Structure formats: C-alpha cells, structure tokens
C-alpha angles and dihedrals in degrees: 000000000000126000105241125212122181127190120207137167147110123312114277094023094115097253094151092049091051091048089050092050091048089053090047090056093049092048094046091051096048092240094166132259113342129203113204114199121198101200094168113104086215088065120198106135090101091060091050089053096043092245123137111230112202099164136028134194087256094052092046090052091050091051091044092055089053098041103036093102087063095057108151116255113270095028127099123213096264094049090050092049091049089051092051092046092053088054091063095061108113106217129204136154107301093343133078128180134210118188124199101200114168138283132221131267136033094314094046095141104033101057097047087046091055093046091047091055093051092045094049091048089056091052099044098094091058095063136061092209137024122194117190123196105201131203120268117277126012106301094107089055095049089050088049094233088135108060139119087041125165094198127018112192109199108198129206129176117230095281142099091239090055092052090052090053089052090054092050091050091048090051093047091052087056095045093050091045091228115184101248116154097193136010124201123190112212125191108203132199094028108173100207107320137350114289112245090240091056091047091049091052092049090053093046091053094044095244113150139161090049120182116216127207115198124236101263124195090198091063089047091052091051091052092045094050096035091241118156115261086220087075095058114121121251088245093065109121093223092047091053092049093050091045089055090049092051094051087057096047099045 
C-alpha cells in the first residue's frame, strides 16, 4: 500500500513547487518508487520535475473517443482504454508521472478527473509513495479525487486571502468526510517571518501548528529558467524547510 500525499491550495500559492520539493526529498532519501500525479488541468508538474509530458489523461480520452471504432480485435473498450492510459506514464529512475490535462466539451474537467482517479487507484500498489498536485481551489475535493490520503498539505501564500482559502479547504475536508490521516497547513513565500496580519488571521480561524517555507530565489530561478526543482542544492532555504516537514510527516 502506498503512502499518499496530496497538495492543495489557492492559485499562485506555490503548490506545484511544494509538490516538486516533496518529491525531491523522497528521491534523495531513496524512499522507493514514487508516482507523481499532476491533477491540475493547467499541468506543469512535469516541467518542475524535468520530465517531458507528451500525453495526458485528457488527450488520451480525446483520442479514444475518435479511435474507439478501431479497437484491435480481441480487446474490449475498457481494455483498450487501459492500454492507452498506461502509455501516457512518463517513466524515470525511481519516479513516474501521470498528468491529467483536460478533455474537450462541457464536462472537460470532470470526466478526465474521474478516469484519473480510477487509473491511479489501479497503479497504487506498484509504488511506495504517491504525490498528487491538485488544481487550484477546492474542485478536486468536491469531486473526491483527493481521498484516502496519509498527508494533506494545504498551501497558502503569505497573505490573508490565502489563509482564508486554507480554512475553506479544511472545512470542506471535514464536510465531505474525506479520509485524511493528517493535515498540514503550509504558508509559502514567507520573507523573514509571518506578517502580524497573517498571524492574526490564523489565530482567528483556529489554525495552529503552521509550517512556513521561506521565500527562496533559487526556487524562483528554477521556475524562470525551467530547471528541475530536483536539481536544487541541499542549501536551498525552501529545500531545507520541506525536508524538515517530511521528517515530521513520515
């Protein structure tokens, strides 16, 4: 059974960077095979990991709808779809990646999301760890893509609005009765220390035991130059903060 980590939060909070740094920690520490899941339709986890994504769940579904009349003899539709989905896994040493992307039509997010969940469930037993980078906001929670999670990292940027989003996500997890063993609130991009207004909002909303990740120019440079976060040095401030977080969660 894999250890499942999910990353959630508002847009612009650095969710993908945190997911990338979590994966960096697991790889560096030889934690076993890792499945990275980019569940954000605006997919960019692959770039953060230095992996080239050629197909997504959404693009496979689009092709499948067009090609299903040409299913090879001896295969049913589901077997053929499973075969095509397995082709989209980007493989590397100790780390594989599945990317949701988006489909076409009025239900462009929901159907790929449903297929992604079923596909990931079928892969789970092959990996020691799964790390899911979810879309911004709370849609993935309401669709119940994120459930049976060992560690849910709820990310906020260094702002009052971000903290309020964290509170809404926390409350939705409770309302939906999602199976989440442990939740960690992370405030990202902290310049030196938490602003008093951010601290006041955390207190008002009853959010304690907050993890902070410093504003780190090295992470910014990686994003700017499309360099993998896996290549960040151990001395990176953000790397050290996420490493400390991972020693607490594992």
